[in-house]
N, C-alpha and C positions, 0 to 999 in steps of 0.2 A: 181135439187133435190140432197140432200146431202146423200151420201152413207156412212152411219154411220158404217157399218160392216167393210168396207175397212179402214175407218178412225181409228177405234178402233185398227185394226191390225197395222197400221202405228205407232200410238202412243205407242203401246206395244213394238214395235221394237226399240224405241228410249229412253226407260227408262235406267237409269244408277244408279250408287251409289250416284251421286249428284242430279239426277232428278228421284225420286222414283215414282212419280205420275204425269201424264199429262192429262189435261182436255181441252176440247173445249166447250165453252159456249157462250150464247148470253149476251149482256150487261144487260139484265133483270135478268140473273141468271139461265136461262134454260140450263140444261146439255144436250149436243148433242153427245159427244163422250168422251171416257176415255180409259186409258191404263189398261191392265190386267197383273198380278193379281191385283185386285182392292179391295177396302174396300166395305162394304155393301152398297146397293143403297141409303139408307137413309143418310149414311155418305158422299157419293159422292155428293148428292144433297145439303147437308148442306155446303160442301166445295165450291161448285159452287155458292151458294147464298152468302156466305161470300166473295168470291173473287169478285163477281160482286158489292157487297156493298162497298168494299174497293176501287175498281176501280172508281165507281161513286163518292165517297167522294173525292178522290184525283183529279179526273178530274174537279170537280166543284171548288176545291180549286185552282188548276192551272189556270183555266179560269178566276178566280177573282183576282188573285195576279200577274200572270206573264204577261209581255207585249205581245200584239197580235203578234208581229214579231217572238217571240219564239215559239208560238203555231201554226203559219201558215207559213210553210217553202216551200209551193208549193201546187199545186193542184194534181188532178189525183186520182188514186186508183181504186179499182174494183167497180162494180155496188153495190149500196147500202151502200158503205163505205163513209168515210169522207176525203179520200185522206190522206195527211200528216198533216191535221189540228187537233189540239188538242193533248192530251196526247197520246203517242205511247207506252211507256214502263214504267214499275213500278217494282222496286225490293225492297222487305221489309224483315226484319228479325223479325219473330214473336217469341213468347215464345216457341212454340212447333214445328216450321218448318220455312224453308226459302221459300219465295214466290216470283215468278217472273211472271209478267203479260205482255202480248204484244197484242196490237190491230192489227188484220189483216186488209188487204185492204177491205175485204168483210164486215167488221164491227164486226165480231166475235172476241172473246177473247181467246187467248191461255194462259193457266195457267200451270205453272210448280211448283211442290212442292218438296222440298228437306228436308233432316233431319236437325234438329236444329243444330246450331253451336256447335262445340265440346267444352266440359267443359275445363276450364283451368287446367293445371297440379297442383298437390297438392303443397302447399307451402314448401319450403326447411326446413328441420329440423336443428336446431342448435346443433352442436356437443358439448357435455358436456366437461368441462375442466377436465384434468386428475388430480386426487387427489395428493396432496403433500405427499411424503413418510415421515413417522414419524421417528424421530431419534432413533437409536438403543440404548437400555439400557442393562446394564449388568444383567445377570440372577442372582436373589437373592440366588439360590441354589449353585452357584459356588463361593467359596471364594478365589480360586487361580487366580491370575491375568493372563490374556491371554498374551502369549509372542507375541512381535511384529512380523509381517510378513516380515518386511524389516529392514535394518540396521538402527541403531539409529543415524548414522552420518547425519549431516544436508545435505540436497540435494541442488543441484544448482538450482537457479530459472529457470523456464521454459522460453524458448525464444518465444514460441507462445502465443499470447494474449488469455485470457480466453474467451471461446465461450459463447454467450448469450444463456440463457435457452430457449429451444423451447417452443413456445406457440401454443395452438390449434387454427386452423383457425376458424373464425367466419363469418357468412354470414350477410351482410347488408340487413335487411328485406325490407327496402324501395326499394333498388335497385332490389332485387329479385322480388318484386311485380311488379315493372315497367317492368322488363324483361318478366314476365309471361303475363302481359297485352298485351305487344307487340306481343308475340307469339300467343295469343288468337285472337287479331285483325287481324293478318296475316292469320290465319286459316279461319276466317270468310270471309275475302276478297277473299281468294282462293275458298271457297265453293260457294259464290254468283257469282263469276266470271265464274265458271264452269256451273252453272245454267243459267246464262245470255247467255253464248256462245251456249249452247244447244238450248235455246229458239230462238236465232237469226237464227240459221241454219234451225231449223224446221219451223219457221214462213216464211222464204223465200220460202221454198218448198211448204207450204200450200198456200201462195199467188199465186203461179203459178198454182197449181192444182185446187184451188177454184176460179179462175178468173171469171168464168161464174156464180158463185153462187150469188143469190139474196136473202138477208135476208128478211123474211116477216116483214111488218110494225108492230111496237110495240113489236118485239121480244127482 
């Protein structure tokens, strides 16, 4: 018999910033346990149904496209389970969340939900070029010529070469976009890696604790 109250407590203790919701469900989508604080029951049941549907779709696709040697790496597993045959883990990036699914030895599914990937940083702004100073003109109100501020004697040529006029820095937009995309992909990989690591640890513990659990037929 599955003690859902203890299982709910365990799942609640393993939530984090990367794994904000944890669910245990049957392959048919029946919700058995969940972490708290949780969404309304209707939302939880909808999430469980969606997770089971995604799992069934990818399991069927893997069974029809991947070689049998990749889907059957050995026997064993708990009662009612399928051993290590078939799809064992699935990580997806959805529009509103990150999803990690793991099949336990008992045949149940562990579902971890995390926040969606962080949005990319805003594109860099291009600095406007500094305006060129207009040449000074004599004031029409003054008719007296302005005396020179230096001697009228010809000055010796300067030994230092003339310096180039400083130009404002401009950002290459394509390079900036490539850099932003790389940062975004790195953040996504980090988020899904944290979710996967948490799921692996929790699944190993559940496999030991639920070793004697037998899932009812058709669940």
